[in-house]
C-alpha positions in Angstrom: 26.9 34.8 -26.6 28.6 31.7 -25.3 27.2 28.2 -24.7 28.9 25.3 -23.0 28.5 21.6 -23.8 29.3 19.2 -21.0 31.1 15.9 -21.6 28.8 12.9 -21.0 30.3 10.5 -18.5 27.5 8.6 -16.9 28.8 5.4 -18.4 31.0 4.2 -21.3 28.0 3.7 -23.5 26.8 7.3 -23.4 28.2 8.7 -26.6 25.4 11.1 -27.6 25.6 14.9 -27.8 22.9 17.6 -27.5 24.3 19.6 -30.4 26.3 18.1 -33.3 29.2 19.9 -35.1 27.1 21.0 -38.1 24.6 22.7 -35.8 27.3 24.4 -33.8 28.6 25.9 -37.0 25.1 26.9 -38.0 24.6 28.8 -34.6 28.0 30.5 -35.0 27.3 31.7 -38.6 23.8 32.8 -38.0 23.9 34.3 -34.5 27.6 34.6 -33.7 27.3 32.1 -30.8 30.6 30.8 -29.5 30.7 27.2 -28.2 32.9 25.8 -25.4 32.9 22.0 -25.3 34.6 19.6 -22.9 36.9 17.0 -24.6 35.8 13.4 -24.7 37.3 10.2 -25.9 34.0 8.3 -26.3 31.7 10.9 -27.9 30.2 9.9 -31.3 31.6 13.1 -32.8 35.3 13.7 -32.2 37.0 16.7 -30.6 38.5 17.5 -34.0 35.1 17.6 -35.7 34.0 20.2 -33.1 37.3 22.1 -33.4 36.8 22.4 -37.2 33.6 24.3 -36.6 35.3 26.9 -34.6 34.2 25.5 -31.2 36.8 25.7 -28.4 37.5 22.3 -27.0 38.4 22.9 -23.3 38.0 21.3 -20.0 37.0 24.6 -18.4 33.7 25.8 -19.8 32.9 28.1 -16.9 32.8 31.2 -19.1 29.5 29.9 -20.5 26.4 30.8 -18.5 24.2 28.4 -20.5 25.2 24.8 -20.4 23.8 22.0 -22.5 24.1 18.3 -21.7 22.2 15.0 -22.3 22.1 13.1 -19.0 22.2 14.1 -15.4 24.9 16.4 -14.2 27.1 15.7 -11.1 26.3 18.0 -8.1 29.8 19.5 -8.0 29.5 20.7 -11.6 26.7 23.3 -11.0 27.6 27.0 -10.6 25.5 29.7 -9.2 22.7 31.4 -11.3 23.6 29.6 -14.5 21.1 28.0 -16.9 21.3 24.2 -17.5 19.4 22.2 -20.2 19.4 18.4 -19.9 17.3 15.4 -19.0 17.1 15.8 -15.2 14.8 12.8 -14.6 13.0 14.7 -11.8 9.5 15.3 -13.0 8.1 12.1 -11.5 9.8 12.9 -8.2 12.5 10.4 -8.8 14.1 10.3 -5.3 17.6 9.4 -6.6 17.6 12.8 -8.3 16.1 15.0 -5.6 19.6 15.9 -4.3 20.4 17.2 -7.9 17.2 19.4 -7.8 18.0 20.6 -4.3 21.5 21.6 -5.3 20.3 23.6 -8.2 17.7 25.3 -6.0 20.4 26.3 -3.5 22.6 27.8 -6.3 19.5 29.6 -7.8 20.0 27.9 -11.1 17.6 27.7 -14.0 16.7 24.2 -15.2 15.1 23.5 -18.6 14.3 19.8 -19.1 14.1 18.4 -22.6 11.3 16.0 -21.5 9.0 18.9 -20.8 9.6 21.0 -23.9 6.2 20.6 -25.5 3.7 22.4 -27.7 0.2 23.6 -26.9 -1.1 20.0 -27.3 1.5 18.7 -24.9 3.4 17.0 -27.7 7.1 16.6 -27.0 9.3 18.6 -29.5 12.9 17.5 -28.6 13.2 13.8 -27.9 15.1 10.6 -28.5 11.9 8.5 -28.4 11.9 7.3 -31.9 15.5 6.2 -31.7 14.8 4.5 -28.4 12.2 2.5 -30.2 14.4 1.7 -33.1 17.3 0.6 -30.9 15.0 -1.2 -28.5 13.4 -3.3 -31.3 16.7 -4.3 -32.8 17.9 -5.3 -29.3 14.7 -7.2 -28.6 15.0 -9.1 -31.9 18.6 -9.9 -31.2 17.6 -11.2 -27.8 14.9 -13.4 -29.4 17.3 -14.8 -31.9 19.8 -15.8 -29.2 17.1 -17.3 -27.0 15.7 -19.4 -29.9 19.2 -20.6 -30.7 19.6 -21.8 -27.1 16.3 -23.7 -27.5 17.7 -25.4 -30.6 15.9 -23.3 -33.2 18.1 -22.0 -36.0 16.3 -18.9 -37.3 17.2 -15.8 -39.3 16.8 -13.8 -36.1 20.1 -15.1 -34.7 21.9 -13.1 -37.4 20.6 -9.8 -35.9 23.3 -8.0 -34.0 23.0 -5.5 -31.1 22.3 -1.9 -32.2 25.7 -0.6 -31.2 27.4 -3.2 -33.5 25.9 -1.5 -36.6 27.5 1.6 -38.1 24.1 3.3 -38.6 20.4 2.7 -38.6 20.5 2.3 -42.4 23.0 -0.6 -42.1 20.8 -2.3 -39.5 17.7 -1.8 -41.6 19.4 -3.3 -44.7 20.2 -6.5 -42.8 16.7 -6.7 -41.4 15.3 -6.4 -44.9 17.5 -9.4 -46.0 16.3 -11.3 -42.9 12.7 -10.5 -43.9 13.3 -11.9 -47.4 14.7 -15.1 -45.8 11.6 -15.5 -43.6 9.4 -15.0 -46.7 11.2 -17.8 -48.6 12.1 -20.2 -45.8 9.6 -19.6 -43.1 10.0 -20.2 -39.4 9.9 -23.5 -37.4 6.4 -25.0 -36.9 6.5 -24.9 -33.1 7.1 -21.2 -33.1 4.0 -20.4 -35.1 2.2 -18.1 -34.9 4.9 -15.8 -33.7 3.1 -12.8 -32.3 4.7 -9.6 -31.2 2.7 -7.1 -29.1 3.4 -3.4 -28.9 2.2 -1.7 -25.8 1.6 1.9 -26.8 1.4 3.9 -30.0 3.6 7.0 -29.4 7.0 8.0 -30.7 8.8 5.0 -29.0 6.3 2.5 -30.4 6.4 4.0 -33.9 10.2 3.7 -33.9 10.0 0.1 -32.8 7.3 -0.7 -35.4 9.4 1.0 -38.1 12.0 -1.7 -37.5 9.6 -4.6 -37.1 7.7 -3.7 -40.3 10.8 -4.5 -42.3 9.9 -8.1 -41.8 6.9 -9.9 -43.3 4.2 -8.7 -40.9 0.5 -8.9 -40.7 -1.3 -6.6 -38.3 -4.1 -7.8 -36.0 -6.5 -6.1 -33.6 -6.1 -7.3 -30.0 -9.5 -9.0 -30.1 -8.4 -11.0 -33.1 -5.9 -12.9 -31.0 -8.6 -15.0 -29.5 -9.7 -16.5 -32.8 -7.4 -19.1 -34.3 -9.0 -18.6 -37.7 -7.1 -15.3 -37.9 -3.8 -17.3 -38.2 -4.2 -19.2 -41.4 -2.1 -22.3 -42.0 -0.9 -21.0 -45.4 0.4 -17.7 -44.1 1.7 -18.2 -40.5 4.8 -20.1 -41.6 6.1 -17.1 -43.5 4.5 -14.3 -41.5 5.0 -12.6 -38.2 2.0 -11.0 -36.5 1.8 -7.6 -35.0 -0.6 -6.3 -32.4 -0.7 -2.7 -31.0 -2.3 -2.2 -27.7 -4.0 1.0 -26.6 -5.2 2.2 -23.2 -8.6 0.5 -23.7 -6.8 -2.8 -24.1 -4.8 -2.4 -21.0 -7.4 -1.2 -18.5 -11.2 -1.4 -18.0 -13.5 0.6 -15.8 -14.7 -1.0 -12.6 -18.1 0.3 -13.6 -19.4 1.7 -16.8 -17.6 2.2 -20.1 -14.0 3.1 -20.9 -13.3 6.8 -21.5 -9.7 7.7 -22.3 -9.6 11.1 -20.6 -11.4 9.8 -17.6 -8.8 7.0 -17.4 -6.0 9.6 -17.3 -7.8 11.7 -14.8 -9.1 9.0 -12.5 -7.0 5.9 -12.9 -8.3 4.6 -9.5 -11.6 3.9 -11.2 -10.0 1.3 -13.5 -8.4 -2.1 -13.3 -5.9 -3.9 -15.4 -7.1 -6.3 -18.1 -3.9 -6.9 -20.2 -3.3 -10.4 -18.7 -5.9 -11.9 -20.9 -3.7 -11.2 -23.9 -0.4 -12.5 -22.5 -0.9 -16.2 -23.3 -1.2 -15.3 -27.0 2.1 -13.3 -27.2 5.5 -14.6 -28.2 7.2 -11.2 -27.6 6.0 -8.1 -25.8 7.6 -4.7 -26.6 6.7 -2.2 -23.9 6.6 1.4 -25.1 4.5 3.0 -22.4 5.8 5.3 -19.6 4.2 4.2 -16.4 3.2 5.8 -13.1 2.2 3.8 -10.0 -1.5 5.0 -10.0 -2.1 3.1 -13.3 -2.5 -0.7 -13.8 0.5 -2.8 -14.6 0.8 -4.8 -17.8 2.4 -7.8 -16.2 2.5 -8.6 -12.5 4.5 -11.2 -10.6 1.2 -12.4 -9.1 -0.1 -13.3 -12.6 3.2 -15.0 -13.6 3.0 -17.2 -10.5 -0.7 -18.0 -11.0 -2.0 -21.3 -12.2 -3.4 -19.6 -15.3 0.1 -18.7 -16.5 2.1 -21.6 -15.1 -0.3 -24.2 -16.5 -0.4 -22.4 -19.9 1.8 -23.0 -22.9 4.0 -20.2 -21.7 4.3 -18.8 -25.2 5.8 -15.5 -24.0 9.6 -15.7 -24.4 11.0 -12.2 -24.5 9.9 -8.8 -23.2 11.6 -5.8 -24.7 11.0 -3.2 -22.0 12.0 -0.1 -23.8 10.6 2.3 -21.3 12.3 0.4 -18.5 10.4 1.7 -15.4 11.9 -0.3 -12.6 9.3 -2.6 -11.0 6.8 -0.7 -13.1 4.3 -1.7 -15.7 6.5 -4.8 -16.3 6.9 -5.8 -12.6 9.7 -8.2 -13.4 11.9 -5.4 -14.8 13.9 -5.3 -11.6 16.9 -3.3 -12.9 18.1 -1.4 -15.9 20.9 -2.9 -18.0 23.6 -1.8 -20.4 24.4 -3.0 -23.9 27.3 -5.0 -22.4 24.8 -7.3 -20.7 21.4 -6.2 -22.1 19.1 -9.0 -20.8 18.2 -11.1 -17.8 15.8 -14.0 -17.4 13.0 -14.4 -14.9 11.8 -17.9 -13.8 8.2 -17.6 -12.6 8.2 -21.0 -10.9 10.5 -19.9 -8.1 10.5 -16.1 -8.6 14.2 -16.0 -9.4 16.3 -13.9 -11.8 19.4 -15.0 -13.7 21.6 -12.7 -15.6 21.9 -13.1 -19.4 19.6 -14.9 -21.9 18.6 -18.4 -20.9 16.8 -21.2 -22.7 13.8 -21.2 -20.5 12.0 -18.5 -18.5 11.0 -15.0 -19.7 14.0 -13.0 -20.9 13.7 -9.2 -20.3 15.7 -6.7 -22.4 16.0 -3.7 -20.1 18.7 -1.4 -21.5 17.8 1.9 -19.9 19.6 4.1 -22.3 18.9 2.7 -25.7 19.5 5.7 -28.0 23.2 5.6 -26.9 23.5 2.5 -29.0 22.9 4.5 -32.2 24.5 7.8 -31.1 25.2 9.5 -34.4 21.7 9.0 -35.8 19.9 9.9 -32.6 22.1 12.9 -31.8 21.6 14.3 -35.3 17.8 14.4 -35.1 17.8 15.6 -31.5 20.3 18.4 -32.4 18.3 19.6 -35.4 15.3 20.1 -33.2 17.2 21.7 -30.3 19.2 24.2 -32.3 16.1 26.2 -33.2 15.7 27.2 -29.5 19.3 27.8 -28.6 19.4 31.5 -29.5 16.2 32.3 -27.6 17.4 30.5 -24.5 20.8 32.2 -24.6 19.2 35.6 -25.3 16.7 35.5 -22.5 17.2 37.6 -19.4 16.6 35.1 -16.6 17.0 37.9 -14.0 13.5 39.0 -14.9 10.4 37.6 -13.2 9.0 34.4 -14.5 6.0 36.2 -16.1 8.3 38.7 -17.8 10.6 36.1 -19.4 10.9 36.4 -23.2 10.9 32.7 -24.1 8.9 30.7 -26.6 6.0 28.7 -25.1 7.7 25.2 -25.4 10.7 26.4 -23.4 8.6 28.1 -20.7 6.8 24.7 -20.3 10.1 23.0 -19.9 11.4 25.5 -17.3 11.3 23.6 -14.0 13.5 26.0 -12.0 13.7 29.7 -12.4 16.3 31.5 -10.2 16.3 28.3 -8.1 12.6 28.2 -7.5 10.1 25.7 -8.8 7.9 27.2 -11.4 4.1 26.9 -11.1 3.6 23.7 -12.9 6.3 21.9 -10.9 5.4 23.1 -7.4 4.3 19.5 -6.7 8.0 18.4 -6.6 8.3 20.0 -3.1 6.5 16.9 -1.9 9.4 14.7 -3.0 12.1 17.1 -1.9 10.8 16.8 1.6 11.0 13.1 1.7 14.1 11.4 3.2 
């Protein structure tokens, strides 16, 4: 009854943990589970905090046959026939992680991916999505404040710090509430009104982002209401920010017939993008939708280089691309960033990028690992959800056939590899493994 926790070392910002000390102690007291954890100088919870729970802090965790981590694991770390639970970033056939998948197959490992631990309705059960939304919205508002300052606008937004500079989500929210009070009393500059923030998507990420934005004085509008200036009254827009949430039907339309959500998911080739009609009305876009290439994009380079955009007021200043699919639904998201240099700016006139926030152009916030900016809060919620499955994973006999495994439904859904073989739902990944 031993589990191992691998040290996170993808970059200096990754301070999250899959299981926090309190939950390690819970597992020890309830099930007698022993924990081996690698030491770390950057982790949000110290080695001492883990040691105080009875966990053994040690570089060598090879005695554990069940290993938990957060991000991808180096190829030389894997050992034969062991079980690994982490975000593998393989389920979309990401080519940069196919060597990882191949190595695990060669060693006959078991792979459980948090991203695919879902219930019978396909709802994710263990995730950082809400915290990605919270951190992403704070980072986006920080970017907006700095960009407006470069343009000569002194606004309350410039007081907003980056998420990692706050001690907790509660501290960040307290400051945002004060900023909201300042906007209510002092307003925002005339030439920024109406300041409209659009949210693409309505899932966990979007709800986390809206949770932050709603601390400010906000009025919600339907997408169709953007086209009518009467919805932005002179009396309210000086002291109000506007929020619009976009659903699938606002992003795409059928080439023939009427929009049907399930048909859109099943047959995206029958649909075309329509989001560009909303772009001229947005000051900020917060992208919370995971994208695959068969679906329409939200923003394309072709649109940004078109006369309809270049000759417009170019109201759009900032894109907070929380999902950060490279060259994806936001085509000008050309790379992921880190909190140390979170944003870059795109100039549509000459199709050029410049690092950092600039006065002109569209500034893209593209931190690809946002929950690491609030590591204690995000790890705590994640760990509380994960701990309920640890005993069952540890107690399962993975030497049995797939159909005979005694695992709860959500874990079976998340089991990508069993004894080094792709399980039924993930056979399609062979198509990517065979690519160069």
